[in-house]
N, C-alpha and C positions, 0 to 999 in steps of 0.2 A: 358575211365577211366583216371583220373588225379592222380598224386602222389605228395606227399609232404614230407618234412623233418621238424623236430623241431630244431630250432637254438637258441643259447643263445644270448641275446642282449648284446652289449658292455656296461660296467659299466662306462659311460662317466663322472659321478660325483664322482666316487670312493667311493660309499656308501656301497659297499659289496653286492649289490643286484644282484640276478641271475635270471632275467626274461627270459622267453622262448616264442617264437612265431612260428607259423607254416608258412613255406615258400613253395610256389608252385614250383615244378620242371618243368621248361618249356622244352618241347620236341623240338619245332622248331618255326620259325616265318613264318606265312602265308603271301603271297604276293597277289598283284592284279591278277596275273596270276592264282594263286590258287583259288581266288574268282570266276574268270570267269569260270574255270573248274567246280567248285562246282555248280554254277547256271545252267550251260548247262547240267550238269550231273543229275540235278533234274527236267528235263523236261521243263524248261523255253523256250519258243519259240523265243529266241533272239540270234542273232549272237554274236560271241566273240567281234567284233568291236563295236556293239551296247552296250554291257555291259560295255566295257572299256570306251566308250564315256559318258555313264550315270555317271559312277563313277568319271571320270575326271571333268565333268561339275558340279557335286555335290561339289567337292573340290574347284573348281573355285568360285562357288557361296558362299561357306562358307568363303573363303578369302575376297570376296567383302563385305559381310554382317558383318563379325566380325570386319574388318578394319574400318567400318563406325559406330561402336558402337552398333551393334545389337548382340543378342544371336541367336544361331541356334538350334532349337529343332526338332529332328526326332522322331516321336511317336514310342514307342516300343524299341528305341535304347538309346536315351539320349539327353543331351543338352550341346552344346559347348559354351564357353565364354572365353574372353581374360583375362590373368593375367598380371598385369603391375608391374614394379619395377623401381628403380632408376638405371641409367647406370653408375653413378659415385660411388666413394667410400667414400662419406662424411658422411655416416651414416643416420639413419632415426629418430633420437631423436631431439626434439625441445630443444633449449638451455634455453628458458624462455617463459613466457606467450605471449610476443609480437613478438616472433620469427616467421617470415613469410617464413622462409626457403630459401629466395632469389630465384635465378634462379636454377632450378634443371632439368636435362634432364631425362625424363621418356621414357621408351621403353617397348615393348612387351617382357615379359619374357618367357611365355609359353601359351599354350591353356589348359584350364581346361575342364574336361569332367565329367558331373554328369549323371550317368546312370539312365535310366527310371526304375521306380519301377517294371514294368512288366518284364523288362530284368533281373533284379536281381532275381525275383521270379522264372523265368524259369531256370536260372543258378543254383539256389539252388535245384530245383527239379530234374534237369537232370545231375548234376555233381556228379559222384561217386568217392569219394576221398579214396585213399589207402595210408597208411604210407609206405614210401619207405624203411626205415631202422629203426632198433631199436636204442634207445638212443638219445642223444641230441648232435648236432654239436656244439663244443665249439667255443667261440669267441677267436681268437688269437690276442694278443697284437701286436703292431707294431714291426716288425722284427728288425728295426734299431733305434738307438737313434737319437735325433735331430741333434747332431753334425755329425753323419754319413750321415743323409739325406742331410745336408748342403754340405758335401763333394761330395756326388753323384750329387747334383744339379750343383755345380761348374764344375764338370767333364763334365756334359752334355752340359753346356754353352760353355765350351772350345771346345767341339766337333762341336756344331751346331751354336754357336754365341749368342744364347738366349734360354730361357725356358719359356713356357706359363703356365698359371694356370692349364690348363687341363693336360699338360705334367706332372707337379709336382704332381697333385692329382692322376693321373693314376699310375705313377711309385712307389707311396707309398701307394696305395690302400686307399686313403683318400677321404673324401667328399670335394667338392670345397670350402666350407666355412672354413673347418679346414685347407686346404692347403693355402687358402688366409691369414688366421691368422698367419700361420707359416712363409710365405714369408714376411709378414709385419714385423714380429719379426726379420727376417734376415736383412731387410732394416734398421731397427732402431739400429742394432748392429754395432757400429763403426768399430769393428774388422772384420766384414763380408764384403767381396767385392761384394756381390750380391746387385744390386740396380735396382729399377724399371725404366722403360722407356715407355713413352706413357700413354694413358688413356684407361680405359675400354670402349668398349669390346676388344680393340686392345693392351692392356697393356702386356708387356713382361718384363722379368728380364734378365739383362746382368751383366757382370763383370765391376766394376768401373775402369775407366782408371787411 
């Protein structure tokens, strides 16, 4: 049995909307070791080493095929494909009709998974959902102001020498895109000592000398 809660979505555009969505409560994360135990516990005539070897080889094959421009479809499970993006921060808007975008470095951002229709059908029929608690979990606004977040970032840089985008996003419970916009605003503020160093994906923020 799986449980869920209802959560209020953040009103990012400040339109006064109060939309709600169901969110699954995750109990744990299963590992390769758990998979091996599950397969062996269901009567499969394979050793633990054989099962691990098959899974490892499957992952290696997926890397080879995906990195060479193929998609990987496993019937009953789904299809894997690469998602690409720019690794720099120049934006993705063309300036005019003749803009050829010049040289842009493109990299793999993530791997997309499109589930097989049969997998979705089985999950719908076998998943027994129960609501974990009454009411709706409220979305809480940022605990600190932008000025306070700036001061905290400066303090962290003083302690560690630099701060990364992930550091700033995590310490403020922000998305990476929101954290990136705020760090850029700090860079553009002449009164703020926080300045960028390096380029993505190795970009960090330090204190201006």
